[in-house]
VEXDREN-2710 file (C-alpha; in Angstrom, 1 decimal):
% VEXDREN-2710
k/r/px/py/pz
1/MET/10.6/1.0/57.2
2/GLY/7.9/-1.4/58.4
3/ARG/6.8/-4.5/56.6
4/ARG/3.4/-2.9/55.8
5/SER/5.1/0.1/54.2
6/LYS/7.5/-2.0/52.2
7/ASP/4.5/-4.1/50.9
8/ARG/2.6/-1.0/49.9
9/ASN/5.6/0.4/48.1
10/PHE/6.1/-2.9/46.2
11/TRP/2.4/-3.1/45.1
12/ASP/2.3/0.6/44.2
13/SER/5.4/0.1/42.0
14/ALA/4.0/-3.1/40.4
15/MET/0.7/-1.3/39.7
16/MET/2.5/1.5/37.9
17/ASN/4.6/-1.0/35.9
18/ASN/1.5/-2.8/34.8
19/ALA/-0.4/0.5/34.1
20/THR/2.5/1.9/32.0
21/TYR/2.8/-1.3/30.0
22/ILE/-0.9/-1.5/29.3
23/GLN/-1.0/2.1/28.3
24/TYR/1.7/1.6/25.6
25/TYR/0.1/-1.7/24.5
26/ASN/-3.3/-0.2/24.1
27/ARG/-1.9/2.8/22.2
28/LEU/0.0/0.7/19.7
29/THR/-2.8/-1.8/19.4
30/GLU/-5.2/1.0/18.5
31/LEU/-2.8/2.3/15.9
32/ALA/-2.3/-1.2/14.4
33/ILE/-6.0/-1.9/13.9
34/SER/-6.9/1.5/12.5
35/MET/-4.3/1.6/9.7
36/PHE/-6.4/-0.1/7.0
37/GLU/-9.6/1.1/5.4
38/TRP/-11.8/-1.6/3.9
39/VAL/-13.8/-0.5/0.9
40/ASN/-17.2/-2.0/-0.1
41/LEU/-17.1/-4.4/2.8
42/PRO/-20.6/-6.0/3.3
43/GLU/-22.6/-4.4/6.1
44/GLU/-22.7/-7.6/8.1
45/ILE/-19.0/-7.5/8.6
46/ASP/-17.4/-5.4/11.3
47/PRO/-14.0/-4.1/10.0
48/ARG/-12.8/-3.3/13.5
49/PHE/-13.4/-6.9/14.6
50/LEU/-11.7/-8.2/11.4
51/GLU/-8.6/-6.1/12.1
52/LEU/-8.6/-7.2/15.8
53/VAL/-8.6/-10.8/14.7
54/LEU/-5.8/-10.3/12.2
55/PHE/-3.8/-8.4/14.8
56/ALA/-4.2/-11.1/17.6
57/LYS/-4.5/-14.3/15.5
58/GLY/-2.7/-13.5/12.3
59/LYS/-5.6/-14.9/10.1
60/ALA/-9.3/-14.8/9.6
61/VAL/-11.8/-16.4/7.2
62/PHE/-14.3/-14.8/4.9
63/PHE/-17.5/-16.8/4.0
64/LYS/-21.2/-16.5/3.5
65/ASP/-23.6/-18.0/6.1
66/PRO/-26.9/-19.1/4.5
67/ASP/-28.9/-17.4/7.4
68/ILE/-26.7/-14.6/8.6
69/GLY/-24.9/-13.5/5.4
70/TYR/-21.3/-12.6/4.8
71/MET/-19.0/-13.1/7.8
72/ALA/-15.3/-12.7/8.7
73/LEU/-14.4/-14.6/11.8
74/MET/-11.7/-16.3/13.7
75/VAL/-10.5/-19.5/12.1
76/THR/-8.8/-22.8/13.0
77/ASP/-6.9/-24.8/10.3
78/GLN/-8.1/-28.3/10.0
79/GLY/-5.9/-29.5/7.1
80/PRO/-4.8/-31.0/5.0
81/MET/-2.8/-28.3/3.2
82/ASN/-2.5/-27.6/-0.5
83/VAL/0.9/-27.1/-2.2
84/TYR/0.9/-23.5/-1.0
85/ARG/0.2/-24.5/2.6
86/VAL/-3.3/-23.1/2.6
87/PRO/-5.7/-25.3/4.6
88/LEU/-8.2/-27.1/2.4
89/ARG/-10.6/-27.4/5.4
90/ARG/-11.0/-24.8/8.1
91/ARG/-13.4/-24.0/11.0
92/ALA/-14.8/-20.5/11.6
93/TYR/-15.8/-19.8/15.2
94/ALA/-16.9/-16.9/17.4
95/SER/-16.9/-16.2/21.1
96/ASN/-20.7/-16.8/21.4
97/GLY/-20.3/-20.4/20.4
98/TYR/-21.0/-20.0/16.7
99/ASN/-18.9/-22.3/14.4
100/ALA/-19.0/-23.4/10.8
101/GLU/-17.2/-26.1/8.9
102/LEU/-15.7/-24.6/5.7
103/SER/-13.5/-25.5/2.8
104/ILE/-11.3/-23.9/0.2
105/ASN/-14.3/-23.9/-2.1
106/ASP/-16.7/-21.8/0.0
107/SER/-14.4/-19.5/2.0
108/VAL/-11.2/-17.4/1.7
109/MET/-8.4/-17.1/4.2
110/ILE/-7.3/-13.5/5.1
111/TYR/-3.8/-13.3/6.5
112/ASN/-2.3/-10.4/8.5
113/ASN/1.0/-10.5/6.6
114/TYR/3.0/-12.6/4.2
115/LEU/4.4/-14.5/7.1
116/ARG/0.9/-15.2/8.3
117/THR/1.7/-14.2/11.8
118/PRO/-0.1/-11.8/14.2
119/SER/1.2/-8.3/15.1
120/LYS/0.4/-8.8/18.7
121/LEU/3.9/-10.2/19.6
122/ASP/5.7/-7.3/18.1
123/VAL/3.4/-4.8/19.8
124/GLU/4.0/-6.6/23.1
125/MET/7.8/-6.4/22.6
126/PHE/7.7/-2.6/21.8
127/SER/5.4/-2.0/24.8
128/ARG/7.6/-3.8/27.2
129/ARG/10.7/-1.9/26.1
130/LEU/8.8/1.5/26.2
131/TYR/7.3/0.8/29.6
132/ASN/10.7/-0.2/31.0
133/ILE/12.3/3.0/29.8
134/ASP/9.4/5.1/31.1
135/ARG/9.6/3.6/34.6
136/THR/13.4/4.1/34.6
137/ILE/12.8/7.8/33.8
138/ASP/10.4/8.0/36.8
139/ILE/13.0/6.5/39.1
140/ASN/15.8/8.8/37.8
141/VAL/13.6/11.9/38.2
142/ASN/12.6/10.8/41.7
143/GLY/16.3/10.4/42.4
144/GLN/16.8/14.1/41.6
145/LYS/14.1/15.0/44.1
146/THR/15.6/12.9/47.0
147/PRO/19.3/12.6/46.2
148/ILE/20.3/12.1/49.9
149/LEU/20.2/9.6/52.7
150/ILE/19.6/10.9/56.2
151/GLU/21.5/9.4/59.2
152/CYS/19.7/9.7/62.5
153/GLU/19.0/8.1/65.9
154/GLU/16.2/5.6/66.2
155/THR/14.3/8.1/68.4
156/GLN/14.4/10.7/65.5
157/LYS/13.2/8.3/62.8
158/LEU/9.4/9.1/63.1
159/THR/10.0/12.8/63.2
160/LEU/12.2/12.7/60.1
161/GLN/9.6/10.5/58.3
162/ASN/6.9/13.1/59.0
163/LEU/9.2/15.9/57.8
164/PHE/9.9/13.9/54.6
165/MET/6.2/13.4/54.0
166/GLN/5.8/17.1/54.0
167/TYR/8.8/17.6/51.7
168/ASP/7.5/14.9/49.3
169/GLY/4.1/16.6/49.4
170/ASN/5.7/19.8/48.1
171/GLN/4.5/21.8/51.2
172/PRO/5.9/25.4/51.0
173/VAL/6.8/25.5/54.7
174/ILE/8.1/22.7/56.9
175/TYR/8.0/23.0/60.7
176/GLY/10.6/21.1/62.7
177/ASP/11.0/20.2/66.3
178/THR/13.5/22.2/68.4
179/ALA/15.3/19.0/69.2
180/LEU/16.7/19.1/65.7
181/GLN/18.9/21.9/66.8
182/ASN/20.6/19.8/69.4
183/ASN/21.0/16.8/67.1
184/PRO/22.1/18.1/63.7
185/LEU/21.1/16.0/60.7
186/LYS/23.8/14.1/58.8
187/ALA/23.0/13.7/55.1
188/ILE/24.7/11.3/52.7
189/GLN/24.7/12.3/49.1
190/THR/23.6/9.4/46.8
191/GLY/25.0/11.2/43.7
192/VAL/22.2/10.0/41.3
193/PRO/23.2/11.2/37.8
194/TYR/20.5/12.9/35.7
195/VAL/20.0/10.7/32.6
196/ALA/16.3/11.2/32.0
197/ASP/17.0/13.3/28.9
198/LYS/19.0/10.5/27.3
199/LEU/16.4/7.9/28.3
200/THR/13.7/10.1/26.7
201/MET/15.7/10.1/23.4
202/LEU/16.0/6.4/23.6
203/LYS/12.3/6.1/24.3
204/THR/11.6/8.3/21.2
205/GLN/13.8/6.0/19.1
206/TYR/11.9/2.9/20.3
207/TRP/8.5/4.6/19.7
208/ASN/9.5/5.6/16.2
209/GLU/10.7/2.1/15.6
210/ALA/7.3/0.9/16.6
211/LEU/5.7/3.4/14.2
212/THR/8.0/2.3/11.4
213/TYR/6.9/-1.3/12.0
214/LEU/3.3/-0.3/11.8
215/GLY/4.0/1.7/8.6
216/ILE/3.2/5.1/10.2
217/SER/5.3/8.1/8.9
218/ASN/7.9/9.3/11.4
219/LEU/11.4/10.7/11.3
220/ASN/13.4/8.0/13.1
221/LEU/16.5/10.1/13.1
222/GLN/18.4/11.8/15.9
223/LYS/20.4/14.6/14.3
224/LYS/21.2/18.2/15.3
225/GLU/21.8/19.4/11.8
226/ARG/19.0/20.1/9.3
227/LEU/17.7/17.0/7.5
228/VAL/18.1/17.0/3.7
229/SER/15.5/15.5/1.5
230/ASP/17.5/12.3/0.7
231/GLU/17.8/11.5/4.4
232/VAL/14.1/11.9/4.9
233/ALA/13.2/9.8/1.9
234/ARG/15.6/7.0/2.9
235/ASN/14.0/6.9/6.4
236/MET/10.5/6.9/4.9
237/GLY/11.5/4.0/2.7
238/GLY/11.5/1.7/5.8
239/VAL/8.1/3.0/6.7
240/ILE/6.5/2.4/3.3
241/ALA/8.2/-1.0/3.0
242/SER/6.7/-2.1/6.3
243/ARG/3.2/-1.4/4.9
244/TYR/3.4/-3.7/1.9
245/SER/3.5/-7.0/3.7
246/ARG/0.3/-6.4/5.6
247/LEU/-1.4/-4.4/2.9
248/ASN/-0.6/-6.9/0.1
249/ALA/-1.7/-9.9/2.2
250/ARG/-5.1/-8.2/2.6
251/LYS/-5.3/-7.2/-1.1
252/ASP/-4.6/-10.8/-2.1
253/ALA/-7.5/-11.9/0.0
254/CYS/-9.7/-9.2/-1.6
255/LYS/-9.0/-10.6/-5.1
256/GLN/-9.9/-14.1/-4.0
257/ILE/-13.1/-12.9/-2.2
258/ASN/-14.2/-10.9/-5.2
259/LYS/-13.7/-13.8/-7.5
260/MET/-15.5/-16.3/-5.4
261/PHE/-18.4/-14.2/-4.3
262/ASN/-18.7/-11.7/-7.1
263/LEU/-18.0/-8.7/-4.8
264/ASN/-16.0/-5.6/-5.2
265/ILE/-14.1/-5.4/-1.9
266/ASP/-10.8/-3.5/-1.6
267/VAL/-8.5/-2.3/1.2
268/GLU/-6.2/0.6/1.4
269/TYR/-3.7/2.0/3.9
270/ARG/-5.1/5.1/5.5
271/ASP/-3.3/8.2/4.5
272/ASP/-1.4/9.8/7.4
273/PHE/-0.9/13.5/7.7
274/ARG/2.3/13.6/5.6
275/GLU/0.6/12.0/2.7
276/GLN/-2.5/14.2/2.7
277/ASP/-0.8/16.7/0.4
278/ASP/1.8/14.2/-1.0
279/GLU/4.6/16.3/0.5
280/PHE/5.8/18.0/3.7
281/MET/8.1/20.9/4.4
282/LEU/11.6/20.8/5.9
283/THR/14.6/23.1/5.8
284/GLY/17.0/22.8/2.9
285/LYS/19.9/24.7/1.5
286/THR/20.3/26.5/-1.8
287/SER/23.5/26.7/-3.9
288/ASP/24.7/29.8/-2.1
289/ASP/24.4/28.0/1.3
290/LYS/21.3/29.9/2.4
291/ALA/18.6/28.0/4.4
292/VAL/15.2/27.9/2.7
293/PRO/12.0/25.9/3.2
294/MET/11.8/22.9/0.9
295/TYR/9.0/20.6/0.0
296/VAL/9.6/16.9/-0.3
297/ASP/7.3/14.6/-2.3
298/ILE/7.5/11.3/-0.5
299/ARG/6.1/9.3/-3.4
300/SER/8.4/10.7/-6.1
301/ASN/11.3/11.7/-3.9
302/ASN/11.5/15.1/-5.5
303/SER/12.2/18.4/-3.8
304/ALA/11.9/22.0/-4.7
305/ASP/11.8/25.5/-3.2
306/PRO/8.4/27.0/-2.5
307/SER/8.5/29.5/-5.4
308/GLN/9.0/26.6/-7.9
309/MET/6.2/24.6/-6.2
310/ARG/3.9/27.5/-6.5
311/LYS/4.8/28.0/-10.2
312/VAL/4.0/24.3/-10.9
313/ALA/0.7/24.7/-9.0
314/LYS/-0.4/27.7/-11.1
315/GLN/0.4/25.9/-14.3
END
């Protein structure tokens, strides 16, 4: 293989690595910044930008500009700190050069979570793990397509390369030179084991772990048997607990903003599909060991068979 071909393969592989990482990073970032719904936010404030700042910086500042109105921008602590390590002085700034000197008396700090850290680092970590598994799956699948090494004379190399290009291009018919009859090919089996299915399961676990971190409902369980309601509820406990740190940090800021500026701002976690009806269906067992559909109420951790649920609904 020539140097030019090696360089091309290297850069093609690097491009795919970067593209796969960016794909996962963008998907998780979009999920992270769309989880919260701000209520009664002043029209001057862009909730998307606010969530992006909290995601990337871990903090933002809410204040009222005498000319522009209410704003929520990036912020730099300027100290000193009070006893709760909240900066008494802070500077709001924007990418267009806008900046404003603020204090604890005319602005409110909004934090991304109770640790006051950004979510960006966690999303980067999950994205790197997911892209690494995805690219390993690609390599393993390609190994199934070309599980052999071909031994040949130097004079046959170009001919065999052309044949492989046709094979790799999935051509239905491949035409070979008559010289191949006189010089039989010698193939060496590489014996690449197929592990793409196991890697896919691992990728699913990492993806669900990322969703759990973001507080998005998922069943982060790998089990062949039917799931019982207690198993689902315990798994959902981690999801719901992950929501509180980020949600409560925003709600604390809302209370301070409303008190300082006489507003009525609030924030809620957007309901996902399992919470739309407060329950979802899974397979359970009755006392006589028959499988029946069951409904699980995530909030109350109750379950019942469909007939009982319908009776309650009628009442």
